[in-house]
N, C-alpha and C positions, 0 to 999 in steps of 0.2 A: 332322289326323284321326288318331285312335288306335283301334286294334282289336287284339284278341288272343284266340286260341282257348285257353282255360284247360283245359277237358276236351273230349274228342271231342264235337263238336256243340254245345258250350256256349261262347259267345263273350261277351266284354265289350268295350265301346266307349264313346267319348265322344259328346257330342251331335252332333258334326259327321258321324258315320257315318250318322246318320239321313238325310242328303242324298245318300247314295251308293246309288242303285238298283242300280248295277253290282255293288257288293259283295254286296248282298242276293241278287241273282240268281246270281252266280258261286258263292256259298257256300250256296245253297238255304236261306236263312233262312225258317223257317216261322212263328216267333213272336218278337215283340219285347216285352220288358218295359222300358218307358220310365220310368226312375226320376227324372224331372224334372217340374217343374210347368209349364214353359213351352215346351218344344221339341215341335214337331209330328212326327207319324208320317209316314213316306214314303207316297206314294200307290201302295200295292201291295196285292194281294189276299192278305194274310197276317193271322194273328191278332195283335191289338195290345192290350196291357194297360198302363194307366198306373198307376204306383205314385208318387203325388205327393209325393215327398220334396223338401225344400228344399236349397239349396246351403250351408246353415249347418251346419257340422260339430258345433256345440254345441246343436243343437235338441232340446229335450225333447219337443216335439211329434212330431218324426220318430222318436225312440226309442220313444215310446208307440205310434205308428202301426205301427212294425215289430214291436214285441212283440205287438200285437193281431192282426197278420196273418202272422206268421212261419210258422206251421204251414201255412196255406193257400198261401202263396207257395212254400214248399219242397215241399209235396205236389204242387203244379202242375208245378214243374220236374221232379220225380221221375217223374210220370206221363207226361211228354212227352219226356224226354231220349233215350230209346231209339229213338224213331221220328222225331223232329223236331229241326231245328237251331234253337237258341234264342240270341237276342242280348239281353243285358242292358245297357242304356244308362244312363249317368249323366252328370253335367255334364262331368267330366274323364276319365271312364272308368277311373279309378285308385283310387277310394275306395268309393263305394256299390256299384258293380257287383261288384268282387272280394269285398266283404264278404258280399254275398248268396251268391256262390259258396262262400266260406269257411263260411257257415252251412249250405249244402247239403252240403258235404263233412263237416262236423261231425255233421250229423244222419243222413246215410245211408252213412257209411263207418266203418270201425274204426280209422281213422287217429287217432293221438293228437292231441287238440285243440290242445295246445301246439305241435305241429309244423306245423299247417296254414298259418300265415302264412309260415313259412320255405319251405314247398313252393311256395306261390304266388309267392314272390320268385324262384324258379328260372325262372318264366315271364317275369317282368319285375321287375327290382330296384327300380323306381321306384313300385311299388304301395304304397298306404298305406291300410290298412283304416279304414273309417269309424268303427267302434266297436270296442272290445275284445271278443273272443268270450266273455270271462269274464262279461260282462253277461247272457249268454244260457245259458251252460253252466258247471257246476262244473268247475274245472280244477285 
């Protein structure tokens, strides 16, 4: 099981964390963004959103889905992060989830986009972004 708080109240985790009601309750998770196609949500009274990305790191379909929904996803995170604890789950917890956090940081901060990945690596050196940020932003 993998989980990591990247920003205050913004967690990333692997699919196994979905089975830990204890983690959800102890960390007051209010919202789960489940970035998998197959793993179920925990049976908890919290907001649950599925972002049906595949486990294929070379999927053009996933890239298109993300491009079409990026603004909605990031706006949703931004409108909730101040008041709610958010868990972004993907298959391994170390690719799709941190990439969405990287997009969020790129969109809503003044941090140099080229530095974002290195900043995330200070939280966990094994993170591997799903796509390159340059596919979404001029760098």
